[in-house]
C-alpha positions as CSV (number, residue, x, y, z in Angstrom):
1,M,9.5,142.9,-49.0
2,S,11.7,140.1,-47.6
3,P,15.3,140.1,-46.3
4,L,16.2,137.9,-49.3
5,G,14.6,140.4,-51.7
6,M,16.5,143.2,-50.0
7,R,19.7,141.2,-50.4
8,H,19.0,140.5,-54.0
9,A,18.3,144.1,-54.9
10,L,21.3,145.4,-53.1
11,A,23.6,142.9,-54.8
12,G,23.1,145.2,-57.8
13,F,25.2,147.8,-56.0
14,A,28.9,147.3,-56.6
15,T,31.2,147.6,-53.6
16,G,34.8,146.9,-52.7
17,I,35.8,144.2,-50.3
18,A,37.3,145.1,-47.0
19,V,38.7,142.9,-44.3
20,V,38.4,144.2,-40.7
21,A,40.8,142.5,-38.3
22,A,42.8,142.8,-35.1
23,E,45.1,140.7,-33.0
24,I,43.4,139.7,-29.8
25,D,45.2,137.5,-27.2
26,G,47.8,136.6,-29.8
27,E,45.2,135.5,-32.5
28,V,44.0,137.4,-35.5
29,V,40.3,137.9,-35.4
30,G,38.2,139.5,-38.1
31,L,35.9,139.3,-41.1
32,S,35.2,140.5,-44.6
33,A,32.8,143.4,-45.1
34,N,31.3,145.0,-48.1
35,S,29.4,147.4,-45.9
36,F,32.6,149.5,-45.5
37,T,32.2,153.2,-46.6
38,S,33.7,156.6,-46.2
39,V,31.8,158.9,-43.9
40,S,33.9,162.1,-43.3
41,L,37.2,163.6,-44.4
42,N,37.5,166.0,-41.4
43,P,37.5,164.3,-39.0
44,P,38.5,161.2,-40.9
45,L,35.7,158.7,-40.3
46,V,34.7,155.4,-42.0
47,S,31.9,153.0,-41.1
48,V,31.2,149.3,-41.1
49,A,27.9,147.6,-40.3
50,F,28.2,144.4,-38.2
51,S,25.3,141.9,-38.0
52,D,23.8,141.4,-34.6
53,T,24.3,137.6,-35.1
54,S,28.0,138.0,-35.8
55,T,30.2,136.0,-33.3
56,T,33.3,138.0,-34.6
57,W,31.9,141.5,-33.8
58,P,31.9,141.0,-30.0
59,Q,35.6,139.8,-30.2
60,L,36.6,142.8,-32.3
61,R,35.1,145.2,-29.9
62,R,37.7,144.1,-27.3
63,A,40.6,145.5,-29.5
64,T,41.6,149.1,-29.1
65,R,42.7,149.3,-32.8
66,W,41.6,147.5,-35.9
67,G,43.1,147.2,-39.4
68,I,41.0,147.6,-42.4
69,S,42.4,146.0,-45.6
70,I,40.9,146.9,-49.0
71,L,41.5,143.9,-51.2
72,G,43.1,144.3,-54.7
73,E,42.0,142.3,-57.8
74,T,44.9,139.8,-57.4
75,Q,43.5,138.7,-54.0
76,T,40.3,137.0,-55.1
77,G,41.8,133.7,-53.9
78,L,41.4,134.9,-50.3
79,L,37.7,135.0,-50.4
80,Q,37.3,131.3,-49.8
81,D,39.4,131.5,-46.7
82,L,37.4,134.5,-45.4
83,R,34.3,132.3,-45.6
84,R,35.8,129.7,-43.2
85,P,34.8,129.4,-39.6
86,S,36.2,132.3,-37.5
87,T,38.7,130.0,-35.7
88,E,40.3,129.0,-39.1
89,R,39.6,132.2,-41.1
90,F,43.2,133.5,-41.1
91,D,45.2,130.3,-40.9
92,R,46.2,130.5,-44.6
93,I,46.2,134.3,-45.1
94,A,49.4,136.2,-44.7
95,M,48.8,139.0,-42.2
96,D,50.8,141.9,-40.8
97,V,50.1,143.2,-37.3
98,V,50.9,146.7,-36.1
99,D,49.8,147.8,-32.6
100,D,47.1,145.2,-32.6
101,A,45.6,146.3,-36.0
102,A,45.9,143.3,-38.4
103,F,46.2,143.8,-42.2
104,V,46.1,141.4,-45.1
105,R,49.6,141.5,-46.6
106,G,49.7,143.1,-50.0
107,A,46.2,144.8,-49.7
108,L,45.4,147.7,-52.1
109,A,44.8,150.0,-49.1
110,R,45.3,149.8,-45.3
111,L,43.6,151.9,-42.7
112,T,44.3,151.8,-38.9
113,V,41.1,152.7,-37.1
114,E,39.6,152.8,-33.6
115,L,35.9,152.7,-32.6
116,D,34.3,156.1,-32.3
117,T,30.6,155.5,-32.1
118,E,28.1,152.6,-32.3
119,I,24.6,153.1,-33.6
120,P,22.0,150.3,-33.4
121,A,20.6,149.9,-36.9
122,G,17.9,147.2,-37.4
123,D,19.6,143.8,-37.3
124,H,23.1,145.4,-37.5
125,V,25.3,147.8,-35.5
126,L,26.7,150.7,-37.5
127,S,30.2,151.4,-36.3
128,L,31.7,154.7,-37.0
129,L,35.5,154.4,-37.0
130,R,38.1,157.1,-36.6
131,V,41.0,156.7,-39.1
132,L,44.4,157.0,-37.4
133,D,46.7,156.0,-40.3
134,L,46.3,154.9,-43.9
135,H,48.2,153.8,-47.0
136,R,47.3,153.1,-50.6
137,D,49.1,151.2,-53.2
138,D,48.4,153.2,-56.4
139,E,49.7,150.4,-58.6
140,Q,46.8,148.1,-57.7
141,R,43.2,147.9,-58.9
142,P,40.3,147.0,-56.6
143,L,38.5,143.7,-56.2
144,V,34.8,144.5,-56.7
145,F,31.8,142.7,-55.2
146,F,28.7,142.7,-57.4
147,G,25.8,140.3,-57.9
148,S,27.1,138.2,-54.9
149,N,30.4,137.5,-56.7
150,S,33.8,139.1,-57.0
151,H,34.9,140.8,-60.2
152,R,37.7,142.8,-61.7
153,L,37.2,146.2,-63.2
154,A,37.3,146.4,-66.9
155,E,40.0,148.7,-68.4
């Protein structure tokens, strides 16, 4: 079993696309994540796994609060920008910042979170995040990641 084989097999599991971001020293820092998942309703916890090789993760850890934006199906155009180098990633993406948590403007859902627990997990760090605030736009449909590409849900 190889890392590429693992990646290929797991690309068969559809996920949403989340953007985890914060404002640090006046700049928005963050990344896209499809490892985002709900963990607990009481207390409200979610998780994101960050690669040990990520250069963005150490920067995000400096923030007291993060914003998690769940992308809607009309935001597929943002994916190219989210693949840019970290210093240019948010140059062309409209963001809203509230108490250091940064959100993609117009996202399907927004969660304000703070780091609760970090768990070493192979070549990643699993971060359990306490949800402080949230909002969902019920009029939008999600952008879905499947087979290493983005898709819209069929009606």
